[in-house]
C-alpha positions as CSV (number, residue, x, y, z in Angstrom):
1,M,84.9,34.7,69.5
2,T,83.4,36.5,66.7
3,M,81.0,35.1,64.6
4,T,80.5,35.7,61.0
5,Q,77.3,36.4,59.5
6,F,76.6,36.2,55.5
7,I,73.1,36.5,54.2
8,V,72.4,34.1,51.1
9,E,69.4,34.3,49.1
10,V,68.9,32.0,46.1
11,E,66.4,31.6,43.8
12,D,66.5,28.4,42.3
13,A,64.8,26.1,44.5
14,K,66.8,23.3,43.5
15,K,70.2,25.1,44.2
16,S,68.6,26.0,47.4
17,R,68.3,23.0,48.8
18,F,71.3,22.1,48.1
19,I,73.1,25.3,49.2
20,Y,71.1,24.7,52.6
21,N,72.0,20.5,52.5
22,L,75.6,21.4,52.3
23,L,75.8,24.2,55.1
24,R,74.1,21.5,57.2
25,E,76.8,18.9,57.2
26,F,79.2,21.6,59.1
27,D,78.9,20.8,62.7
28,Y,79.9,24.9,63.3
29,V,77.3,26.4,61.0
30,K,74.2,27.5,62.0
31,I,71.4,27.9,59.4
32,K,68.6,30.4,60.5
33,R,66.1,30.1,57.3
34,K,64.1,33.5,56.9
35,K,60.5,32.6,56.4
36,K,58.9,34.7,53.4
37,A,55.9,36.9,54.6
38,L,52.3,35.4,53.5
39,S,50.8,36.6,50.6
40,A,47.0,38.0,51.0
41,E,45.9,34.9,48.8
42,D,48.6,32.3,50.9
43,K,46.4,33.5,53.7
44,R,43.3,32.4,52.3
45,I,44.2,29.5,50.8
46,L,46.0,28.6,53.5
47,G,42.4,29.5,55.6
48,G,40.3,27.4,53.4
49,I,42.4,24.0,53.9
50,E,42.8,24.7,57.9
51,E,38.7,24.5,57.0
52,A,38.7,21.8,54.8
53,V,40.9,20.0,57.7
54,Q,38.2,21.0,60.4
55,E,35.7,19.8,58.1
56,L,37.0,16.3,57.8
57,N,38.1,16.0,61.3
58,L,33.9,16.4,62.4
59,Y,32.9,13.9,59.2
60,K,35.4,11.4,60.7
61,Q,33.8,11.9,64.4
62,G,30.4,12.1,63.1
63,K,29.4,15.2,63.7
64,I,28.7,16.4,60.2
65,E,27.5,14.9,56.5
66,L,30.1,16.0,53.7
67,Q,28.4,16.9,50.3
68,D,28.7,14.7,47.6
69,A,31.1,15.3,44.8
70,A,28.0,16.6,42.0
71,S,26.8,19.4,44.2
72,Y,30.2,20.6,45.8
73,I,30.8,20.7,41.8
74,A,27.5,22.7,41.2
75,E,28.5,25.2,44.4
76,L,31.8,25.9,42.7
77,K,30.1,26.4,39.7
78,A,27.5,28.9,41.0
79,E,30.3,30.6,43.2
80,G,32.1,31.5,40.1
81,Y,35.1,29.1,40.5
82,L,35.2,27.3,37.1
């Protein structure tokens, strides 16, 4: 049995979802989604989210106290984020 492969690139996210859902309906079609490599900015953002989740879990366990919003905003301003 011969297998034919197609590579489809769709730039529009809405149309991409439509094509993906359409192809999933065929039981003889296997879909392999290519994962994009993360940019440095994406990695930085994900690292920040991971750190925030870890801190939240530590807070839930009673191991740390979180700072209040006003002091957090002041810290962000001091570091040049706001």
